N, C-alpha and C positions, 0 to 999 in steps of 0.2 A: 584423434579419431573422428571421422564424420560418417553420418549415415542418413537414412531418409528422414528421421526426426530432426536431425540437425538442420537439414535443408528446409524442412517445414517451419521450424522455429525462426529461421533467418529469412523467411519470406516477408517482404514489406507488406504493410496493410495500412489502411487509412481510417481515422476517426474524424468524420467531417473532413475539413481541409488539412488536418494534421497528418502527415505521413510519418509512419514509424518504420524503422528498419528491421524490426524483429517482433516476435509474438510472445516474448517472455518478459513480464513486467513486474515491478515491485509495488506491493499494496501499501496504501497509507495505514499507519498504525500510531495511535495516540501515545505520546511519550517516547517514541522510538525513531520514527522516520524524520530525524533532524537533518541539518545540512551535512554533518559528518557521516551519518548513516547513508544518506542518499549518495554521497560521493563514493563511499566504499562499494556499494552495490553496482554503481555505474562502472567502477573499475573492473568489476568481474562479469559484466555482461548484461545488466538490466537495461531493457530498451526504453522504459518509461518509469520515472519515479514520481512519488507524491509527497507533498507536505504531510505533516500531522493533520488531524481533523481540526479545523479552525472555526471558532465561534463567529458567525456572521454578526451577531450582536456586538461582540467585542471589537470587531473591525469598525463598524459604523459608529461606535461610541468612543473610538480612538483609545482603546485600552492599550497601554504601552507594551505589556507582555504579549498580548495577542498580535500586535503589529510585528513582533519579533519573528512570528511564524511566516511572515510574508517575504523574508529575506531569502534570496537564492543567488548562487554564483553561476558563472558561465558554464562550468563543467558539470552542472546538474541537469542541463537541458538534454532532451525534452522533459518538462516537469508539469505535473498536474497539481493544482491547488484544490484541496477538498474542504468544503464548507458544510456547516450544519446550522440549522435554525428552522423554526416553523413560521417564519414571518417573511412573506414575499418581498416587502419593501427592504428589510434588512439584507436579504439574500441578494437583491438587485444591487444595493450599494456595495456590499462586500465583493460581489463578482466583478464590478467595475474596478475596485481596488486591486483585486488579484491580477487583472489584465495589466493595470498600470505597473504592478510589481514584477511583471515578466512571466506570468503564467502562460503556458502553451495550451492549457486545457483547464477548465473549471469543472469539478465534480461535486455533486450534491450527495450528501450522505443520508439516505433513507433506510439505513441498515443497522445503525448502532443500537445494540440491545441494552446498553447500560441504563440503569434506572434513572439516574439524575439527568440524562439526556432525554429519555422518553417522557419523563415527567413534564418537560416543557412542551411536549407535543412534537419534538424533533426526532431525528434518527428513525428507527423502525416504527415509531408511533405513527408516522405519516402513511404507513401502509394501510392503516385503519381509517384514514381521513383522505380518501382519494381526491376529492375536490380541492382540498388545501394543498395536497402534494402537487397537483397539476398547476395550481396558481403559483406555487413556489418555483417550479421549474420554468414556467412561462416568464416569470419576472426576471429570472437569471438570464434566460435566453435573450430576451429583449434588451437587457442591460448591456450585454457584451457586444451587441450589434454586429454579430458575425465575426468578430475579431478572433475568437477562439471557439472550439466546440465546447458544448456543455454536456456532460454525461451524468449518469445517476447510478449509485450503488444501492442495491436492494437485497433484502432477504426473501426466502421463499414464502414467508408469511409471519404472522404474529404468534400463532400456535399451531400445533399439528392439525392438519385437515382443512385449515381455512383458505389456503391458496391465495392469500391476499396479495402477495408479491406477483404471482403469475397473472392474476386478474388486472393488477395495476400496470404491468409492464407495457402492454400495447397502448394504453392511454398516455403513458410517458413518452413513447415514441411519437405519438400523434401531437404531443405538446412540444416537441422539439429536441428530445434527447438524441444526441448523436451516437451514443452507444450506451449499453447497460452492462454493469458489472454485477454478477449474480453470486451471492454467497448463499448456497441452498441449505441453510439451516433456518429454523424459525427463531424469532426473537426469544421465545421462552426457553429454547435450548441453550442460549448463550453460545458457548464454544464446545459444548459437550456433544457426544455422539458423532456419527459420520455425516459429512456433507453429502447430500443426495444430488449428485450431478445428473441424474435423469431429468431433474427440473431444469438444470442449465441447458442440457441438450434439447429438451423440448422447446425452450424459448429460442435457442439458436435456430431451430427449424422454422419457427413461427414468425420471427421478427425480421424486418428488412434492414436493421442496423447491426453493427458488430455486437456480439454478446461475448463478454469476457468472464472466464471462470475463476472464482476465488473460493478458498476453503479446502483444506487438506492437500494443497499442492505442495509436494516435497515435505509432507508432514514428518516431523522427527519421530523416532521410535523404531519399531521393527521394520518398517518399510524402507527399502534401500533405493539407490539411484536407478537400477534397472526397472524395478517395479513402478517407481514414480514416472519414469520416462514412458513406460507402457501406458499408464493412465493418461498422461498428457497426450500421447499419440492418439488414444481413443477419443479424447475430447476434441482435438483438432480435426480428426477424421469425421467426427459427428457433426461438424459445422461450427464449433466454437471458434471465434476469431483469434483469441489469445488466452493465455493463462497468467494468473497473478500469484506470485509467491508472497507469503506473509511471514509468520513467526519462524519458519524454517530458516530464514536468512539472518536471524538474530544470533550473533556469534559465529555465523557461517556465511559470510557474504559470497564466498566462492561457490555456493550452491548453484548460482546462475551458470558458471562455467561447467560445473558437473552435469547439469541438465542439458546445456547446449551441446556438449561434446560426448557425454557418456563416459568420459575418463574419470579416473580417481581424482580426488581433490589434490591441492598443492601439497608439497612436502612440508613437514613441520616448521622448517626454517622460514619458508614463505608465509606460512600462517602467522607466525610470530611477527614477521615484518609487517603484515597487514594490521595486526593488533597495534603495533607501534604507530603506524600512519593514522589509524582511526583515533587512537588516544590523543595524538598531537592535534588532530583536527578538532576534537571535542574540547580540549583544553583551550585552544585558540578562540573557539566560538563562545564558550560560556564561563571560562575562568574557573574560579573556586567551586562553582556549582558542579563541575565535572566530577568531583570526588564522589558525591552521592549518585549522580546520574550513571556513572560507570559501574556501580556495584551490580546492577542488573545484568551486565554483560560478562563479568568475570566467570561465573559458573558456565555460561553458554560457550565461551571461548575454550574453557577447560574441556567441556564435553565434546567439542568438535576438534580437539587435538592441537589447539594453538597455544595452550598454556599447560604446563605440568601441574599436578595437584598442589604441590607445595607452594609454587609461585602464585597460583590462584588464591590459596588461603591467605597469603601475605597481602595480596592486593585487596582482598575483601575487607581487611581490617585497617588498611591504610587510611590515614586521616588528613593527609596533606598532599598537594600536587607534587611537591618535591619528593615525597616518599614513593609515589607511583612512578615518577620519572626515573628515580634511582633503581627501582626494582625491574623496570623494563629497559634499562640502559638508555634512557632518553636524556638524562642529565648531561649537559656538556659545558 
């Protein structure tokens, strides 16, 4: 099935010199948007994917685990690499490393509300230090020398009523941001309450660069695909350039196809086949660590109809890769 929203979502648009063939994107998520995850959502229609949030300090200090985040494969493009730090020099060095590793876009995270990130002055804390935020962005823009666009993700503010994100946004555009991704919750809200997309729409009307909406896009729970598509249509009609799906894609990578077409998700057998592909990719990438990493996915796959409850329970208690492979029929 196709309709007006399908046509709108499949309209190409540009972020700087980067041309994207659709307006439905996958958000970066710490601990989740690994290579295997990115490849899964690309299979189901995500137009742009992102790495996990990468410590710029870890990159410039040659931390081996941090450098693992820079790995990407040909079938993950176009891909954005997201960095965080409150140090312009570190962000400049890390941005250059991202370009060398194959980034199509570099994104700076000025939105993370997690205390250990904000305590360093990074993430959403930069909303409260606008001069430093501008310096961080300028350093990254200068470092990539036009090779890729540099974008910024922001929140609406630090706390209710301060409008720190909205006030900072035009300054970031003036400092070289090729697009802004807006998560319209305050940092103090964390992920509670509703995302206020009136903020997103206001910025889309005011700014001369693409504004991308994040927050509650395809949120799980009572809201269904028709209601979500209506919300997405309203955002696009209101001037938002694209929308970003986040946690709704965990255990449900086919959400992109659902939103693009309005059709029901794949049959149970197709969902299980996707689980098998995803698990094989995870195991190939991280080996034994896959046992623990995959535990966060089993309940989500069960909730979204890819695993029956009994199989999900067995997978949750599996302690070895061989046991997971046997349960999923991957052992050969």
